[in-house]
C-alpha positions as CSV (number, residue, x, y, z in Angstrom):
1,X,26.5,99.2,38.1
2,X,23.1,100.1,39.5
3,X,21.1,98.5,36.5
4,X,21.8,95.4,37.6
5,X,20.8,95.6,41.4
6,X,17.8,97.3,39.7
7,X,16.8,93.9,37.6
8,X,18.4,91.8,40.4
9,X,15.8,93.3,42.8
10,X,12.7,93.3,40.2
11,X,13.7,89.5,39.5
12,X,13.2,89.1,43.2
13,X,10.0,90.4,43.5
14,X,8.7,88.4,40.3
15,X,10.2,85.5,41.8
16,X,8.6,86.1,45.4
17,X,5.2,87.0,43.8
18,X,5.6,83.8,41.6
19,X,5.5,81.3,44.8
20,X,3.4,83.5,46.5
21,X,1.2,83.1,43.4
22,X,0.8,79.5,43.1
23,X,-1.6,77.7,44.9
24,X,-3.8,80.3,43.6
25,X,-2.7,78.7,40.0
26,X,-2.8,75.1,41.1
27,X,-6.1,74.8,42.0
28,X,-7.4,72.2,44.0
29,X,-6.2,68.6,45.0
30,X,-7.5,65.9,46.5
31,X,-6.1,62.7,47.3
32,X,-8.4,59.8,49.3
33,X,-6.9,57.2,51.4
34,X,-9.8,54.9,52.3
35,X,-11.5,53.0,50.5
36,X,-8.8,51.6,47.6
37,X,-10.7,51.2,44.0
38,X,-13.0,48.1,43.6
39,X,-12.3,47.2,47.5
40,X,-15.1,45.0,48.6
41,X,-16.9,45.2,51.9
42,X,-18.7,42.5,53.6
43,X,-21.2,44.4,55.9
44,X,-21.9,47.2,54.1
45,X,-20.0,49.9,56.2
46,X,-17.7,51.7,54.5
47,X,-15.1,54.5,56.5
48,X,-14.2,57.3,53.8
49,X,-11.0,59.1,54.3
50,X,-9.2,61.3,52.7
51,X,-7.0,65.0,52.1
52,X,-8.0,68.0,50.2
53,X,-6.0,70.5,49.8
54,X,-7.0,74.2,48.1
55,X,-10.8,73.4,48.6
56,X,-13.9,76.0,49.3
57,X,-16.2,72.4,49.6
58,X,-15.9,68.7,49.2
59,X,-18.6,66.2,48.2
60,X,-19.1,62.9,48.2
61,X,-21.9,62.4,45.2
62,X,-23.4,65.6,45.8
63,X,-23.7,65.6,49.4
64,X,-21.0,68.3,51.4
65,X,-18.3,66.8,53.2
66,X,-16.7,68.6,56.3
67,X,-13.0,68.3,56.7
68,X,-10.7,70.0,59.2
69,X,-8.1,73.1,59.4
70,X,-5.8,70.4,57.4
71,X,-8.0,69.4,54.3
72,X,-8.6,65.8,56.4
73,X,-12.1,64.2,56.1
74,X,-13.3,61.1,57.5
75,X,-16.5,59.7,57.5
76,X,-18.5,56.4,58.2
77,X,-21.0,55.5,55.8
78,X,-23.8,52.3,55.2
79,X,-23.9,51.1,51.4
80,X,-26.8,47.9,50.1
81,X,-25.9,45.1,48.4
82,X,-24.2,45.4,44.9
83,X,-21.7,47.9,43.5
84,X,-21.9,51.7,43.9
85,X,-19.6,54.3,42.9
86,X,-17.9,56.9,45.2
87,X,-17.6,60.4,43.2
88,X,-15.2,63.1,45.1
89,X,-15.6,66.3,44.0
90,X,-13.0,69.2,45.2
91,X,-14.2,73.2,44.2
92,X,-11.7,76.0,45.1
93,X,-13.2,79.6,45.9
94,X,-12.7,80.3,41.4
95,X,-15.2,77.3,40.6
96,X,-12.3,74.8,39.7
97,X,-13.2,71.2,40.1
98,X,-11.2,68.6,41.0
99,X,-13.0,64.7,40.7
100,X,-11.6,61.2,42.2
101,X,-13.9,58.2,41.6
102,X,-13.8,54.5,43.7
103,X,-15.8,51.7,42.9
104,X,-17.1,49.5,46.1
105,X,-18.5,46.3,46.2
106,X,-20.9,44.9,49.2
107,X,-21.7,41.0,48.9
């Protein structure tokens, strides 16, 4: 009976460790709410909105974007006429990155 109890406690510690370490194992995540891909903006003013999880930094085309405690970020940018590609990159403290891209057009 003691063997089973020790095994059960050990199993519980392993499961607890996996649950606590899960955010470290999965790496960063990024979701872009605005703009939608291939969206057209008549005046060239674009509101960028999104959320990043488990990140140390977020960039848009290489420029740092600031986020709040929940990972939400928002910015209003102006783009020239023509097409533009927005590349959002989230990096965690271990150097792992994830990227999302959006294409926009200003007539």
